C-alpha positions as CSV (number, residue, x, y, z in Angstrom):
1,X,-39.1,-29.9,27.8
2,X,-37.8,-26.3,26.1
3,X,-35.2,-25.8,27.8
4,X,-33.9,-29.6,26.7
5,X,-34.3,-28.4,23.0
6,X,-32.3,-25.5,23.6
7,X,-29.2,-27.4,24.7
8,X,-29.2,-29.6,22.6
9,X,-29.5,-26.7,20.1
10,X,-26.6,-25.2,20.9
11,X,-24.8,-28.3,21.4
12,X,-25.3,-28.9,17.9
13,X,-24.4,-25.4,16.5
14,X,-21.1,-26.2,18.6
15,X,-20.4,-28.9,16.9
16,X,-21.6,-27.6,13.6
17,X,-18.4,-25.2,13.5
18,X,-16.1,-26.9,16.2
19,X,-15.5,-30.0,13.8
20,X,-14.4,-28.2,10.5
21,X,-12.3,-25.5,12.3
22,X,-10.2,-28.3,14.4
23,X,-9.4,-30.0,11.1
24,X,-8.6,-26.8,9.6
25,X,-5.9,-26.2,12.5
26,X,-4.7,-29.7,12.7
27,X,-4.0,-29.2,8.7
28,X,-2.0,-25.9,9.0
29,X,1.5,-26.0,10.6
30,X,1.9,-25.6,13.9
31,X,3.9,-22.7,13.9
32,X,1.6,-20.9,11.8
33,X,-1.6,-21.8,13.6
34,X,0.9,-20.5,17.2
35,X,1.3,-17.4,14.8
36,X,-2.2,-16.6,14.3
37,X,-2.9,-17.4,18.1
38,X,-0.1,-14.7,19.5
39,X,-2.0,-12.0,17.2
40,X,-5.5,-12.9,18.3
41,X,-4.3,-13.0,22.0
42,X,-3.1,-9.4,21.2
43,X,-5.9,-8.1,19.6
44,X,-8.1,-9.6,22.4
45,X,-6.3,-7.8,24.9
46,X,-6.9,-4.4,22.7
47,X,-10.6,-5.2,22.7
48,X,-11.2,-7.0,25.8
49,X,-11.4,-3.2,28.3
50,X,-13.4,-5.2,31.5
51,X,-11.7,-7.9,31.7
52,X,-8.4,-6.4,31.0
53,X,-9.1,-4.0,34.0
54,X,-10.0,-6.4,36.1
55,X,-6.9,-8.1,35.3
56,X,-4.8,-5.5,35.8
57,X,-6.6,-5.2,39.2
58,X,-6.0,-8.5,40.3
59,X,-2.2,-8.0,39.6
60,X,-1.5,-4.8,41.2
61,X,-3.8,-6.5,44.5
62,X,-1.5,-9.3,44.4
63,X,2.1,-7.8,43.3
64,X,1.5,-4.1,44.3
65,X,1.9,-1.4,41.2
66,X,5.0,-3.3,40.5
67,X,4.3,-5.8,38.2
68,X,5.3,-6.2,34.8
69,X,2.7,-4.7,32.2
70,X,3.3,-6.8,29.6
71,X,1.9,-9.8,31.8
72,X,-1.6,-8.4,30.8
73,X,-0.8,-9.0,27.1
74,X,1.1,-12.5,28.0
75,X,-2.2,-13.8,29.6
76,X,-4.1,-13.0,26.6
77,X,-2.0,-14.5,24.7
78,X,-1.2,-17.2,26.6
79,X,-5.1,-18.1,26.6
80,X,-5.2,-17.7,22.6
81,X,-2.3,-20.4,22.8
82,X,-3.9,-22.3,25.5
83,X,-7.3,-22.6,23.1
84,X,-5.3,-23.8,20.1
85,X,-3.6,-26.6,21.8
86,X,-7.2,-27.8,22.4
87,X,-7.3,-28.7,18.8
88,X,-4.5,-31.0,18.6
89,X,-5.7,-32.8,21.3
90,X,-7.1,-35.5,19.7
91,X,-3.7,-35.9,17.5
């Protein structure tokens, strides 16, 4: 029963930030939202040491040492852009 309460509580918290954030993103111009998402993606690339190194290891495994170095940063930026696009789905 406590586990069920925890699930409901976390979902309520998620909705508490999801709905206002979605409305905010939908009100902003898309070009501005995408510019912010690109900046967030670059920032995530810099601060996510473990995920960045795992991604680099995967790229070396797939393509050898000759993979484009900007691929890692573009992956983080693409993730942030996809996350912003989720806010636009209902519209």
